[in-house]
mmCIF file of the protein (N, C-alpha, C, O) and its ligand, coordinates in Angstrom:
data_MODEL
# 
_entry.id   MODEL 
# 
loop_
_entity.id 
_entity.type 
_entity.pdbx_number_of_molecules 
1 polymer     1 
2 non-polymer 1 
# 
_entity_poly.entity_id                      1 
_entity_poly.type                           'polypeptide(L)' 
_entity_poly.nstd_linkage                   no 
_entity_poly.nstd_monomer                   no 
_entity_poly.pdbx_seq_one_letter_code       MATMSADDFSIHTKDCPTVGDGMPLSDLPDEVTSIGDLDCECWSEYDSLDEIS 
_entity_poly.pdbx_seq_one_letter_code_can   MATMSADDFSIHTKDCPTVGDGMPLSDLPDEVTSIGDLDCECWSEYDSLDEIS 
_entity_poly.pdbx_strand_id                 A 
# 
loop_
_entity_poly_seq.entity_id 
_entity_poly_seq.num 
_entity_poly_seq.mon_id 
_entity_poly_seq.hetero 
1 1  MET n 
1 2  ALA n 
1 3  THR n 
1 4  MET n 
1 5  SER n 
1 6  ALA n 
1 7  ASP n 
1 8  ASP n 
1 9  PHE n 
1 10 SER n 
1 11 ILE n 
1 12 HIS n 
1 13 THR n 
1 14 LYS n 
1 15 ASP n 
1 16 CYS n 
1 17 PRO n 
1 18 THR n 
1 19 VAL n 
1 20 GLY n 
1 21 ASP n 
1 22 GLY n 
1 23 MET n 
1 24 PRO n 
1 25 LEU n 
1 26 SER n 
1 27 ASP n 
1 28 LEU n 
1 29 PRO n 
1 30 ASP n 
1 31 GLU n 
1 32 VAL n 
1 33 THR n 
1 34 SER n 
1 35 ILE n 
1 36 GLY n 
1 37 ASP n 
1 38 LEU n 
1 39 ASP n 
1 40 CYS n 
1 41 GLU n 
1 42 CYS n 
1 43 TRP n 
1 44 SER n 
1 45 GLU n 
1 46 TYR n 
1 47 ASP n 
1 48 SER n 
1 49 LEU n 
1 50 ASP n 
1 51 GLU n 
1 52 ILE n 
1 53 SER n 
# 
loop_
_struct_asym.id 
_struct_asym.entity_id 
A 1 
B 2 
# 
loop_
_chem_comp.id 
_chem_comp.type 
_chem_comp.mon_nstd_flag 
ALA 'L-peptide linking' y 
ASP 'L-peptide linking' y 
CYS 'L-peptide linking' y 
GLU 'L-peptide linking' y 
GLY 'peptide linking'   y 
HIS 'L-peptide linking' y 
ILE 'L-peptide linking' y 
LEU 'L-peptide linking' y 
LYS 'L-peptide linking' y 
MET 'L-peptide linking' y 
PHE 'L-peptide linking' y 
PRO 'L-peptide linking' y 
SER 'L-peptide linking' y 
THR 'L-peptide linking' y 
TRP 'L-peptide linking' y 
TYR 'L-peptide linking' y 
VAL 'L-peptide linking' y 
ZN  non-polymer         . 
# 
_pdbx_entity_nonpoly.entity_id   2 
_pdbx_entity_nonpoly.name        ? 
_pdbx_entity_nonpoly.comp_id     ZN 
# 
_pdbx_nonpoly_scheme.asym_id         B 
_pdbx_nonpoly_scheme.entity_id       2 
_pdbx_nonpoly_scheme.mon_id          ZN 
_pdbx_nonpoly_scheme.ndb_seq_num     1 
_pdbx_nonpoly_scheme.pdb_seq_num     101 
_pdbx_nonpoly_scheme.auth_seq_num    101 
_pdbx_nonpoly_scheme.pdb_mon_id      ZN 
_pdbx_nonpoly_scheme.auth_mon_id     ZN 
_pdbx_nonpoly_scheme.pdb_strand_id   A 
_pdbx_nonpoly_scheme.pdb_ins_code    . 
# 
loop_
_atom_site.group_PDB 
_atom_site.id 
_atom_site.type_symbol 
_atom_site.label_atom_id 
_atom_site.label_alt_id 
_atom_site.label_comp_id 
_atom_site.label_asym_id 
_atom_site.label_entity_id 
_atom_site.label_seq_id 
_atom_site.pdbx_PDB_ins_code 
_atom_site.Cartn_x 
_atom_site.Cartn_y 
_atom_site.Cartn_z 
_atom_site.occupancy 
_atom_site.B_iso_or_equiv 
_atom_site.pdbx_formal_charge 
_atom_site.auth_seq_id 
_atom_site.auth_comp_id 
_atom_site.auth_asym_id 
_atom_site.auth_atom_id 
_atom_site.pdbx_PDB_model_num 
ATOM   1   N  N  . MET A 1 1  ? -144.938 -89.012  -20.184 1.00 0.00 ? 1   MET A N  1 
ATOM   2   C  CA . MET A 1 1  ? -145.182 -88.453  -18.843 1.00 0.00 ? 1   MET A CA 1 
ATOM   3   C  C  . MET A 1 1  ? -145.240 -89.574  -17.817 1.00 0.00 ? 1   MET A C  1 
ATOM   4   O  O  . MET A 1 1  ? -145.873 -90.605  -18.045 1.00 0.00 ? 1   MET A O  1 
ATOM   5   N  N  . ALA A 1 2  ? -144.589 -89.371  -16.711 1.00 0.00 ? 2   ALA A N  1 
ATOM   6   C  CA . ALA A 1 2  ? -144.595 -90.365  -15.643 1.00 0.00 ? 2   ALA A CA 1 
ATOM   7   C  C  . ALA A 1 2  ? -145.587 -89.957  -14.552 1.00 0.00 ? 2   ALA A C  1 
ATOM   8   O  O  . ALA A 1 2  ? -145.920 -88.784  -14.382 1.00 0.00 ? 2   ALA A O  1 
ATOM   9   N  N  . THR A 1 3  ? -146.038 -90.963  -13.830 1.00 0.00 ? 3   THR A N  1 
ATOM   10  C  CA . THR A 1 3  ? -146.959 -90.734  -12.724 1.00 0.00 ? 3   THR A CA 1 
ATOM   11  C  C  . THR A 1 3  ? -146.444 -91.480  -11.492 1.00 0.00 ? 3   THR A C  1 
ATOM   12  O  O  . THR A 1 3  ? -146.014 -92.630  -11.590 1.00 0.00 ? 3   THR A O  1 
ATOM   13  N  N  . MET A 1 4  ? -146.489 -90.826  -10.346 1.00 0.00 ? 4   MET A N  1 
ATOM   14  C  CA . MET A 1 4  ? -146.085 -91.498  -9.117  1.00 0.00 ? 4   MET A CA 1 
ATOM   15  C  C  . MET A 1 4  ? -147.322 -91.996  -8.383  1.00 0.00 ? 4   MET A C  1 
ATOM   16  O  O  . MET A 1 4  ? -148.273 -91.251  -8.146  1.00 0.00 ? 4   MET A O  1 
ATOM   17  N  N  . SER A 1 5  ? -147.283 -93.265  -8.034  1.00 0.00 ? 5   SER A N  1 
ATOM   18  C  CA . SER A 1 5  ? -148.395 -93.834  -7.291  1.00 0.00 ? 5   SER A CA 1 
ATOM   19  C  C  . SER A 1 5  ? -148.488 -93.224  -5.899  1.00 0.00 ? 5   SER A C  1 
ATOM   20  O  O  . SER A 1 5  ? -147.483 -93.110  -5.197  1.00 0.00 ? 5   SER A O  1 
ATOM   21  N  N  . ALA A 1 6  ? -149.685 -92.837  -5.504  1.00 0.00 ? 6   ALA A N  1 
ATOM   22  C  CA . ALA A 1 6  ? -149.872 -92.282  -4.167  1.00 0.00 ? 6   ALA A CA 1 
ATOM   23  C  C  . ALA A 1 6  ? -149.779 -93.366  -3.098  1.00 0.00 ? 6   ALA A C  1 
ATOM   24  O  O  . ALA A 1 6  ? -149.593 -93.064  -1.919  1.00 0.00 ? 6   ALA A O  1 
ATOM   25  N  N  . ASP A 1 7  ? -149.907 -94.626  -3.508  1.00 0.00 ? 7   ASP A N  1 
ATOM   26  C  CA . ASP A 1 7  ? -149.897 -95.717  -2.531  1.00 0.00 ? 7   ASP A CA 1 
ATOM   27  C  C  . ASP A 1 7  ? -148.490 -96.098  -2.089  1.00 0.00 ? 7   ASP A C  1 
ATOM   28  O  O  . ASP A 1 7  ? -148.218 -96.209  -0.893  1.00 0.00 ? 7   ASP A O  1 
ATOM   29  N  N  . ASP A 1 8  ? -147.593 -96.298  -3.061  1.00 0.00 ? 8   ASP A N  1 
ATOM   30  C  CA . ASP A 1 8  ? -146.263 -96.809  -2.704  1.00 0.00 ? 8   ASP A CA 1 
ATOM   31  C  C  . ASP A 1 8  ? -145.131 -95.996  -3.334  1.00 0.00 ? 8   ASP A C  1 
ATOM   32  O  O  . ASP A 1 8  ? -143.966 -96.384  -3.252  1.00 0.00 ? 8   ASP A O  1 
ATOM   33  N  N  . PHE A 1 9  ? -145.473 -94.872  -3.961  1.00 0.00 ? 9   PHE A N  1 
ATOM   34  C  CA . PHE A 1 9  ? -144.482 -93.963  -4.541  1.00 0.00 ? 9   PHE A CA 1 
ATOM   35  C  C  . PHE A 1 9  ? -143.697 -94.591  -5.686  1.00 0.00 ? 9   PHE A C  1 
ATOM   36  O  O  . PHE A 1 9  ? -142.634 -94.099  -6.064  1.00 0.00 ? 9   PHE A O  1 
ATOM   37  N  N  . SER A 1 10 ? -144.230 -95.679  -6.234  1.00 0.00 ? 10  SER A N  1 
ATOM   38  C  CA . SER A 1 10 ? -143.586 -96.243  -7.413  1.00 0.00 ? 10  SER A CA 1 
ATOM   39  C  C  . SER A 1 10 ? -143.933 -95.392  -8.627  1.00 0.00 ? 10  SER A C  1 
ATOM   40  O  O  . SER A 1 10 ? -144.923 -94.660  -8.625  1.00 0.00 ? 10  SER A O  1 
ATOM   41  N  N  . ILE A 1 11 ? -143.097 -95.498  -9.672  1.00 0.00 ? 11  ILE A N  1 
ATOM   42  C  CA . ILE A 1 11 ? -143.240 -94.656  -10.851 1.00 0.00 ? 11  ILE A CA 1 
ATOM   43  C  C  . ILE A 1 11 ? -143.846 -95.470  -11.984 1.00 0.00 ? 11  ILE A C  1 
ATOM   44  O  O  . ILE A 1 11 ? -143.415 -96.590  -12.258 1.00 0.00 ? 11  ILE A O  1 
ATOM   45  N  N  . HIS A 1 12 ? -144.833 -94.903  -12.629 1.00 0.00 ? 12  HIS A N  1 
ATOM   46  C  CA . HIS A 1 12 ? -145.547 -95.587  -13.708 1.00 0.00 ? 12  HIS A CA 1 
ATOM   47  C  C  . HIS A 1 12 ? -145.792 -94.618  -14.857 1.00 0.00 ? 12  HIS A C  1 
ATOM   48  O  O  . HIS A 1 12 ? -145.647 -93.402  -14.725 1.00 0.00 ? 12  HIS A O  1 
ATOM   49  N  N  . THR A 1 13 ? -146.171 -95.207  -15.993 1.00 0.00 ? 13  THR A N  1 
ATOM   50  C  CA . THR A 1 13 ? -146.643 -94.354  -17.072 1.00 0.00 ? 13  THR A CA 1 
ATOM   51  C  C  . THR A 1 13 ? -148.022 -93.820  -16.686 1.00 0.00 ? 13  THR A C  1 
ATOM   52  O  O  . THR A 1 13 ? -148.694 -94.380  -15.820 1.00 0.00 ? 13  THR A O  1 
ATOM   53  N  N  . LYS A 1 14 ? -148.427 -92.750  -17.329 1.00 0.00 ? 14  LYS A N  1 
ATOM   54  C  CA . LYS A 1 14 ? -149.728 -92.177  -16.971 1.00 0.00 ? 14  LYS A CA 1 
ATOM   55  C  C  . LYS A 1 14 ? -150.875 -93.109  -17.355 1.00 0.00 ? 14  LYS A C  1 
ATOM   56  O  O  . LYS A 1 14 ? -151.990 -92.971  -16.851 1.00 0.00 ? 14  LYS A O  1 
ATOM   57  N  N  . ASP A 1 15 ? -150.599 -94.047  -18.241 1.00 0.00 ? 15  ASP A N  1 
ATOM   58  C  CA . ASP A 1 15 ? -151.637 -94.968  -18.680 1.00 0.00 ? 15  ASP A CA 1 
ATOM   59  C  C  . ASP A 1 15 ? -151.619 -96.288  -17.922 1.00 0.00 ? 15  ASP A C  1 
ATOM   60  O  O  . ASP A 1 15 ? -152.398 -97.190  -18.232 1.00 0.00 ? 15  ASP A O  1 
ATOM   61  N  N  . CYS A 1 16 ? -150.746 -96.411  -16.938 1.00 0.00 ? 16  CYS A N  1 
ATOM   62  C  CA . CYS A 1 16 ? -150.627 -97.684  -16.224 1.00 0.00 ? 16  CYS A CA 1 
ATOM   63  C  C  . CYS A 1 16 ? -151.941 -98.026  -15.522 1.00 0.00 ? 16  CYS A C  1 
ATOM   64  O  O  . CYS A 1 16 ? -152.505 -97.187  -14.820 1.00 0.00 ? 16  CYS A O  1 
ATOM   65  N  N  . PRO A 1 17 ? -152.432 -99.251  -15.706 1.00 0.00 ? 17  PRO A N  1 
ATOM   66  C  CA . PRO A 1 17 ? -153.700 -99.634  -15.082 1.00 0.00 ? 17  PRO A CA 1 
ATOM   67  C  C  . PRO A 1 17 ? -153.601 -99.799  -13.571 1.00 0.00 ? 17  PRO A C  1 
ATOM   68  O  O  . PRO A 1 17 ? -154.627 -99.800  -12.892 1.00 0.00 ? 17  PRO A O  1 
ATOM   69  N  N  . THR A 1 18 ? -152.392 -99.940  -13.025 1.00 0.00 ? 18  THR A N  1 
ATOM   70  C  CA . THR A 1 18 ? -152.279 -100.197 -11.587 1.00 0.00 ? 18  THR A CA 1 
ATOM   71  C  C  . THR A 1 18 ? -152.039 -98.947  -10.771 1.00 0.00 ? 18  THR A C  1 
ATOM   72  O  O  . THR A 1 18 ? -152.074 -99.009  -9.542  1.00 0.00 ? 18  THR A O  1 
ATOM   73  N  N  . VAL A 1 19 ? -151.798 -97.816  -11.406 1.00 0.00 ? 19  VAL A N  1 
ATOM   74  C  CA . VAL A 1 19 ? -151.355 -96.651  -10.647 1.00 0.00 ? 19  VAL A CA 1 
ATOM   75  C  C  . VAL A 1 19 ? -152.514 -95.949  -9.939  1.00 0.00 ? 19  VAL A C  1 
ATOM   76  O  O  . VAL A 1 19 ? -152.309 -95.315  -8.904  1.00 0.00 ? 19  VAL A O  1 
ATOM   77  N  N  . GLY A 1 20 ? -153.709 -96.053  -10.474 1.00 0.00 ? 20  GLY A N  1 
ATOM   78  C  CA . GLY A 1 20 ? -154.856 -95.451  -9.790  1.00 0.00 ? 20  GLY A CA 1 
ATOM   79  C  C  . GLY A 1 20 ? -154.697 -93.957  -9.642  1.00 0.00 ? 20  GLY A C  1 
ATOM   80  O  O  . GLY A 1 20 ? -154.407 -93.255  -10.610 1.00 0.00 ? 20  GLY A O  1 
ATOM   81  N  N  . ASP A 1 21 ? -154.887 -93.468  -8.420  1.00 0.00 ? 21  ASP A N  1 
ATOM   82  C  CA . ASP A 1 21 ? -154.717 -92.047  -8.149  1.00 0.00 ? 21  ASP A CA 1 
ATOM   83  C  C  . ASP A 1 21 ? -153.244 -91.720  -8.041  1.00 0.00 ? 21  ASP A C  1 
ATOM   84  O  O  . ASP A 1 21 ? -152.620 -91.942  -7.003  1.00 0.00 ? 21  ASP A O  1 
ATOM   85  N  N  . GLY A 1 22 ? -152.700 -91.199  -9.105  1.00 0.00 ? 22  GLY A N  1 
ATOM   86  C  CA . GLY A 1 22 ? -151.277 -90.893  -9.086  1.00 0.00 ? 22  GLY A CA 1 
ATOM   87  C  C  . GLY A 1 22 ? -151.029 -89.408  -9.172  1.00 0.00 ? 22  GLY A C  1 
ATOM   88  O  O  . GLY A 1 22 ? -151.931 -88.613  -9.437  1.00 0.00 ? 22  GLY A O  1 
ATOM   89  N  N  . MET A 1 23 ? -149.770 -89.055  -8.938  1.00 0.00 ? 23  MET A N  1 
ATOM   90  C  CA . MET A 1 23 ? -149.358 -87.662  -9.034  1.00 0.00 ? 23  MET A CA 1 
ATOM   91  C  C  . MET A 1 23 ? -148.470 -87.507  -10.270 1.00 0.00 ? 23  MET A C  1 
ATOM   92  O  O  . MET A 1 23 ? -147.419 -88.141  -10.355 1.00 0.00 ? 23  MET A O  1 
ATOM   93  N  N  . PRO A 1 24 ? -148.876 -86.679  -11.217 1.00 0.00 ? 24  PRO A N  1 
ATOM   94  C  CA . PRO A 1 24 ? -148.063 -86.501  -12.420 1.00 0.00 ? 24  PRO A CA 1 
ATOM   95  C  C  . PRO A 1 24 ? -146.687 -85.946  -12.075 1.00 0.00 ? 24  PRO A C  1 
ATOM   96  O  O  . PRO A 1 24 ? -146.549 -85.070  -11.221 1.00 0.00 ? 24  PRO A O  1 
ATOM   97  N  N  . LEU A 1 25 ? -145.681 -86.469  -12.751 1.00 0.00 ? 25  LEU A N  1 
ATOM   98  C  CA . LEU A 1 25 ? -144.311 -85.999  -12.544 1.00 0.00 ? 25  LEU A CA 1 
ATOM   99  C  C  . LEU A 1 25 ? -143.821 -85.330  -13.815 1.00 0.00 ? 25  LEU A C  1 
ATOM   100 O  O  . LEU A 1 25 ? -143.931 -85.894  -14.903 1.00 0.00 ? 25  LEU A O  1 
ATOM   101 N  N  . SER A 1 26 ? -143.281 -84.128  -13.675 1.00 0.00 ? 26  SER A N  1 
ATOM   102 C  CA . SER A 1 26 ? -142.714 -83.474  -14.847 1.00 0.00 ? 26  SER A CA 1 
ATOM   103 C  C  . SER A 1 26 ? -141.326 -84.022  -15.147 1.00 0.00 ? 26  SER A C  1 
ATOM   104 O  O  . SER A 1 26 ? -140.868 -83.975  -16.289 1.00 0.00 ? 26  SER A O  1 
ATOM   105 N  N  . ASP A 1 27 ? -140.657 -84.541  -14.122 1.00 0.00 ? 27  ASP A N  1 
ATOM   106 C  CA . ASP A 1 27 ? -139.339 -85.155  -14.294 1.00 0.00 ? 27  ASP A CA 1 
ATOM   107 C  C  . ASP A 1 27 ? -139.276 -86.429  -13.475 1.00 0.00 ? 27  ASP A C  1 
ATOM   108 O  O  . ASP A 1 27 ? -139.903 -86.547  -12.421 1.00 0.00 ? 27  ASP A O  1 
ATOM   109 N  N  . LEU A 1 28 ? -138.510 -87.375  -13.979 1.00 0.00 ? 28  LEU A N  1 
ATOM   110 C  CA . LEU A 1 28 ? -138.290 -88.580  -13.199 1.00 0.00 ? 28  LEU A CA 1 
ATOM   111 C  C  . LEU A 1 28 ? -137.384 -88.262  -12.010 1.00 0.00 ? 28  LEU A C  1 
ATOM   112 O  O  . LEU A 1 28 ? -136.546 -87.365  -12.092 1.00 0.00 ? 28  LEU A O  1 
ATOM   113 N  N  . PRO A 1 29 ? -137.550 -88.994  -10.904 1.00 0.00 ? 29  PRO A N  1 
ATOM   114 C  CA . PRO A 1 29 ? -136.661 -88.781  -9.752  1.00 0.00 ? 29  PRO A CA 1 
ATOM   115 C  C  . PRO A 1 29 ? -135.200 -89.045  -10.131 1.00 0.00 ? 29  PRO A C  1 
ATOM   116 O  O  . PRO A 1 29 ? -134.912 -89.832  -11.033 1.00 0.00 ? 29  PRO A O  1 
ATOM   117 N  N  . ASP A 1 30 ? -134.287 -88.373  -9.429  1.00 0.00 ? 30  ASP A N  1 
ATOM   118 C  CA . ASP A 1 30 ? -132.859 -88.519  -9.733  1.00 0.00 ? 30  ASP A CA 1 
ATOM   119 C  C  . ASP A 1 30 ? -132.373 -89.955  -9.596  1.00 0.00 ? 30  ASP A C  1 
ATOM   120 O  O  . ASP A 1 30 ? -131.441 -90.368  -10.286 1.00 0.00 ? 30  ASP A O  1 
ATOM   121 N  N  . GLU A 1 31 ? -133.007 -90.718  -8.702  1.00 0.00 ? 31  GLU A N  1 
ATOM   122 C  CA . GLU A 1 31 ? -132.527 -92.081  -8.479  1.00 0.00 ? 31  GLU A CA 1 
ATOM   123 C  C  . GLU A 1 31 ? -132.874 -93.022  -9.624  1.00 0.00 ? 31  GLU A C  1 
ATOM   124 O  O  . GLU A 1 31 ? -132.352 -94.134  -9.697  1.00 0.00 ? 31  GLU A O  1 
ATOM   125 N  N  . VAL A 1 32 ? -133.748 -92.582  -10.511 1.00 0.00 ? 32  VAL A N  1 
ATOM   126 C  CA . VAL A 1 32 ? -134.051 -93.385  -11.687 1.00 0.00 ? 32  VAL A CA 1 
ATOM   127 C  C  . VAL A 1 32 ? -133.037 -93.049  -12.773 1.00 0.00 ? 32  VAL A C  1 
ATOM   128 O  O  . VAL A 1 32 ? -133.090 -91.979  -13.379 1.00 0.00 ? 32  VAL A O  1 
ATOM   129 N  N  . THR A 1 33 ? -132.114 -93.976  -13.010 1.00 0.00 ? 33  THR A N  1 
ATOM   130 C  CA . THR A 1 33 ? -131.044 -93.722  -13.961 1.00 0.00 ? 33  THR A CA 1 
ATOM   131 C  C  . THR A 1 33 ? -131.143 -94.589  -15.203 1.00 0.00 ? 33  THR A C  1 
ATOM   132 O  O  . THR A 1 33 ? -130.449 -94.343  -16.189 1.00 0.00 ? 33  THR A O  1 
ATOM   133 N  N  . SER A 1 34 ? -131.990 -95.587  -15.165 1.00 0.00 ? 34  SER A N  1 
ATOM   134 C  CA . SER A 1 34 ? -132.178 -96.417  -16.356 1.00 0.00 ? 34  SER A CA 1 
ATOM   135 C  C  . SER A 1 34 ? -133.589 -96.969  -16.349 1.00 0.00 ? 34  SER A C  1 
ATOM   136 O  O  . SER A 1 34 ? -134.280 -96.950  -15.330 1.00 0.00 ? 34  SER A O  1 
ATOM   137 N  N  . ILE A 1 35 ? -134.001 -97.460  -17.502 1.00 0.00 ? 35  ILE A N  1 
ATOM   138 C  CA . ILE A 1 35 ? -135.349 -98.012  -17.619 1.00 0.00 ? 35  ILE A CA 1 
ATOM   139 C  C  . ILE A 1 35 ? -135.516 -99.214  -16.682 1.00 0.00 ? 35  ILE A C  1 
ATOM   140 O  O  . ILE A 1 35 ? -136.628 -99.544  -16.269 1.00 0.00 ? 35  ILE A O  1 
ATOM   141 N  N  . GLY A 1 36 ? -134.398 -99.857  -16.359 1.00 0.00 ? 36  GLY A N  1 
ATOM   142 C  CA . GLY A 1 36 ? -134.452 -101.017 -15.465 1.00 0.00 ? 36  GLY A CA 1 
ATOM   143 C  C  . GLY A 1 36 ? -134.806 -100.655 -14.034 1.00 0.00 ? 36  GLY A C  1 
ATOM   144 O  O  . GLY A 1 36 ? -135.181 -101.527 -13.251 1.00 0.00 ? 36  GLY A O  1 
ATOM   145 N  N  . ASP A 1 37 ? -134.691 -99.363  -13.676 1.00 0.00 ? 37  ASP A N  1 
ATOM   146 C  CA . ASP A 1 37 ? -135.064 -98.942  -12.329 1.00 0.00 ? 37  ASP A CA 1 
ATOM   147 C  C  . ASP A 1 37 ? -136.569 -98.835  -12.163 1.00 0.00 ? 37  ASP A C  1 
ATOM   148 O  O  . ASP A 1 37 ? -137.073 -98.698  -11.048 1.00 0.00 ? 37  ASP A O  1 
ATOM   149 N  N  . LEU A 1 38 ? -137.270 -98.897  -13.261 1.00 0.00 ? 38  LEU A N  1 
ATOM   150 C  CA . LEU A 1 38 ? -138.725 -98.791  -13.226 1.00 0.00 ? 38  LEU A CA 1 
ATOM   151 C  C  . LEU A 1 38 ? -139.299 -100.201 -13.309 1.00 0.00 ? 38  LEU A C  1 
ATOM   152 O  O  . LEU A 1 38 ? -139.210 -100.868 -14.339 1.00 0.00 ? 38  LEU A O  1 
ATOM   153 N  N  . ASP A 1 39 ? -139.891 -100.636 -12.198 1.00 0.00 ? 39  ASP A N  1 
ATOM   154 C  CA . ASP A 1 39 ? -140.219 -102.049 -12.057 1.00 0.00 ? 39  ASP A CA 1 
ATOM   155 C  C  . ASP A 1 39 ? -141.463 -102.489 -12.799 1.00 0.00 ? 39  ASP A C  1 
ATOM   156 O  O  . ASP A 1 39 ? -141.585 -103.660 -13.159 1.00 0.00 ? 39  ASP A O  1 
ATOM   157 N  N  . CYS A 1 40 ? -142.384 -101.577 -13.034 1.00 0.00 ? 40  CYS A N  1 
ATOM   158 C  CA . CYS A 1 40 ? -143.691 -101.997 -13.514 1.00 0.00 ? 40  CYS A CA 1 
ATOM   159 C  C  . CYS A 1 40 ? -143.678 -102.360 -14.996 1.00 0.00 ? 40  CYS A C  1 
ATOM   160 O  O  . CYS A 1 40 ? -142.909 -101.804 -15.779 1.00 0.00 ? 40  CYS A O  1 
ATOM   161 N  N  . GLU A 1 41 ? -144.538 -103.296 -15.362 1.00 0.00 ? 41  GLU A N  1 
ATOM   162 C  CA . GLU A 1 41 ? -144.641 -103.720 -16.750 1.00 0.00 ? 41  GLU A CA 1 
ATOM   163 C  C  . GLU A 1 41 ? -145.102 -102.600 -17.676 1.00 0.00 ? 41  GLU A C  1 
ATOM   164 O  O  . GLU A 1 41 ? -144.925 -102.691 -18.891 1.00 0.00 ? 41  GLU A O  1 
ATOM   165 N  N  . CYS A 1 42 ? -145.688 -101.550 -17.118 1.00 0.00 ? 42  CYS A N  1 
ATOM   166 C  CA . CYS A 1 42 ? -146.177 -100.470 -17.971 1.00 0.00 ? 42  CYS A CA 1 
ATOM   167 C  C  . CYS A 1 42 ? -145.039 -99.783  -18.713 1.00 0.00 ? 42  CYS A C  1 
ATOM   168 O  O  . CYS A 1 42 ? -145.278 -99.047  -19.671 1.00 0.00 ? 42  CYS A O  1 
ATOM   169 N  N  . TRP A 1 43 ? -143.786 -100.018 -18.275 1.00 0.00 ? 43  TRP A N  1 
ATOM   170 C  CA . TRP A 1 43 ? -142.632 -99.411  -18.950 1.00 0.00 ? 43  TRP A CA 1 
ATOM   171 C  C  . TRP A 1 43 ? -142.097 -100.273 -20.076 1.00 0.00 ? 43  TRP A C  1 
ATOM   172 O  O  . TRP A 1 43 ? -141.163 -99.873  -20.772 1.00 0.00 ? 43  TRP A O  1 
ATOM   173 N  N  . SER A 1 44 ? -142.669 -101.440 -20.265 1.00 0.00 ? 44  SER A N  1 
ATOM   174 C  CA . SER A 1 44 ? -142.082 -102.381 -21.218 1.00 0.00 ? 44  SER A CA 1 
ATOM   175 C  C  . SER A 1 44 ? -142.145 -101.870 -22.654 1.00 0.00 ? 44  SER A C  1 
ATOM   176 O  O  . SER A 1 44 ? -141.388 -102.328 -23.510 1.00 0.00 ? 44  SER A O  1 
ATOM   177 N  N  . GLU A 1 45 ? -143.043 -100.924 -22.923 1.00 0.00 ? 45  GLU A N  1 
ATOM   178 C  CA . GLU A 1 45 ? -143.127 -100.391 -24.289 1.00 0.00 ? 45  GLU A CA 1 
ATOM   179 C  C  . GLU A 1 45 ? -142.030 -99.374  -24.578 1.00 0.00 ? 45  GLU A C  1 
ATOM   180 O  O  . GLU A 1 45 ? -141.860 -98.934  -25.715 1.00 0.00 ? 45  GLU A O  1 
ATOM   181 N  N  . TYR A 1 46 ? -141.286 -99.005  -23.536 1.00 0.00 ? 46  TYR A N  1 
ATOM   182 C  CA . TYR A 1 46 ? -140.192 -98.055  -23.726 1.00 0.00 ? 46  TYR A CA 1 
ATOM   183 C  C  . TYR A 1 46 ? -138.854 -98.782  -23.711 1.00 0.00 ? 46  TYR A C  1 
ATOM   184 O  O  . TYR A 1 46 ? -138.663 -99.734  -22.954 1.00 0.00 ? 46  TYR A O  1 
ATOM   185 N  N  . ASP A 1 47 ? -137.938 -98.333  -24.546 1.00 0.00 ? 47  ASP A N  1 
ATOM   186 C  CA . ASP A 1 47 ? -136.618 -98.948  -24.612 1.00 0.00 ? 47  ASP A CA 1 
ATOM   187 C  C  . ASP A 1 47 ? -135.588 -98.177  -23.809 1.00 0.00 ? 47  ASP A C  1 
ATOM   188 O  O  . ASP A 1 47 ? -134.594 -98.749  -23.362 1.00 0.00 ? 47  ASP A O  1 
ATOM   189 N  N  . SER A 1 48 ? -135.811 -96.891  -23.621 1.00 0.00 ? 48  SER A N  1 
ATOM   190 C  CA . SER A 1 48 ? -134.837 -96.087  -22.867 1.00 0.00 ? 48  SER A CA 1 
ATOM   191 C  C  . SER A 1 48 ? -135.537 -94.921  -22.205 1.00 0.00 ? 48  SER A C  1 
ATOM   192 O  O  . SER A 1 48 ? -136.656 -94.559  -22.569 1.00 0.00 ? 48  SER A O  1 
ATOM   193 N  N  . LEU A 1 49 ? -134.859 -94.331  -21.218 1.00 0.00 ? 49  LEU A N  1 
ATOM   194 C  CA . LEU A 1 49 ? -135.443 -93.201  -20.501 1.00 0.00 ? 49  LEU A CA 1 
ATOM   195 C  C  . LEU A 1 49 ? -135.667 -92.002  -21.439 1.00 0.00 ? 49  LEU A C  1 
ATOM   196 O  O  . LEU A 1 49 ? -136.531 -91.163  -21.187 1.00 0.00 ? 49  LEU A O  1 
ATOM   197 N  N  . ASP A 1 50 ? -134.894 -91.937  -22.499 1.00 0.00 ? 50  ASP A N  1 
ATOM   198 C  CA . ASP A 1 50 ? -135.026 -90.794  -23.426 1.00 0.00 ? 50  ASP A CA 1 
ATOM   199 C  C  . ASP A 1 50 ? -136.408 -90.722  -24.050 1.00 0.00 ? 50  ASP A C  1 
ATOM   200 O  O  . ASP A 1 50 ? -136.851 -89.653  -24.471 1.00 0.00 ? 50  ASP A O  1 
ATOM   201 N  N  . GLU A 1 51 ? -137.082 -91.847  -24.108 1.00 0.00 ? 51  GLU A N  1 
ATOM   202 C  CA . GLU A 1 51 ? -138.384 -91.880  -24.762 1.00 0.00 ? 51  GLU A CA 1 
ATOM   203 C  C  . GLU A 1 51 ? -139.510 -91.429  -23.830 1.00 0.00 ? 51  GLU A C  1 
ATOM   204 O  O  . GLU A 1 51 ? -140.632 -91.196  -24.279 1.00 0.00 ? 51  GLU A O  1 
ATOM   205 N  N  . ILE A 1 52 ? -139.217 -91.309  -22.555 1.00 0.00 ? 52  ILE A N  1 
ATOM   206 C  CA . ILE A 1 52 ? -140.282 -91.085  -21.591 1.00 0.00 ? 52  ILE A CA 1 
ATOM   207 C  C  . ILE A 1 52 ? -140.669 -89.616  -21.477 1.00 0.00 ? 52  ILE A C  1 
ATOM   208 O  O  . ILE A 1 52 ? -141.850 -89.272  -21.522 1.00 0.00 ? 52  ILE A O  1 
ATOM   209 N  N  . SER A 1 53 ? -139.679 -88.766  -21.331 1.00 0.00 ? 53  SER A N  1 
ATOM   210 C  CA . SER A 1 53 ? -139.993 -87.356  -21.065 1.00 0.00 ? 53  SER A CA 1 
ATOM   211 C  C  . SER A 1 53 ? -140.246 -86.590  -22.349 1.00 0.00 ? 53  SER A C  1 
ATOM   212 O  O  . SER A 1 53 ? -140.523 -85.391  -22.308 1.00 0.00 ? 53  SER A O  1 
HETATM 213 ZN ZN . ZN  B 2 .  ? -147.128 -99.309  -13.920 1.00 0.00 2 101 ZN  A ZN 1 
# 
């Protein structure tokens, strides 16, 4: 499950320590097409977008 930060609209895992008050996302935004589009280190445990949803 992904979470969108309310501060800067960046996308994080629900367990990310930096996301704080986030909004749960049922789907990743369309502009996210690869794991490389997700900047935060909280995604480093994932190898591909298929593992996220
Ligand atoms: Zn994060």
